N, C-alpha and C positions, 0 to 999 in steps of 0.2 A: 644781181640783187639777191638778197637772202630769201630762201625758200619759204620761211615762216612769214615774212612780210608779204610775199606774193599770195600765199594761201589766205592770209587775213584779208588782203585787199580783194581777192576773189569772193570770199565769204560775205564781206560787207557789200560789195557791188551786187551780188546775187540777192542779198536780203533787200536791198533797195529796189531791185527789179520785182521781187515778190510783193513788196508793199505797194508799189506803183500799180502792179497788175491787179491786186485785190481791190484797189480803190477805183481804177479806171474801167476794168473789164465788165463789172456788173452793169455799167451804164450802156454798154453796147451788146451784151449777150445776156441770155437768161442766167439767173444767179447760179444755178448748179453748174452749168457749163463754164461760167466765168471762173469759178473757184478751181475747177479741174484744169482749165487752161492756165491759170496762175501757177498752180503747182507744177504743171508741165514746163512752163517757162522757167521756173526756179530751178528745176532739175536740169534742164537743158543748159542754163547759164553756168551752173556749178560744174556740169560735165565738160563744157567747152573750156572753162577756166582751168580745170584740172588737167585736161588734155594739153592745153597750151603750156602750162607750168611744167608738166612732165616732159614735153618736147624740148623746152628751154633748158632744163637742168640735166638732161641726159647727154 
């Protein structure tokens, strides 16, 4: 598959994870911790996607 398509799919999926985390996590955690956890989940999903894409294309 084209690398640009994989990068775009990873970015969109990570954005969906971020939005879901920002909506759901404040219900179960204190607000400040929830937003930090949402950012950490976003960075982790982007990193995992980038690692997977890098492994596939090399």
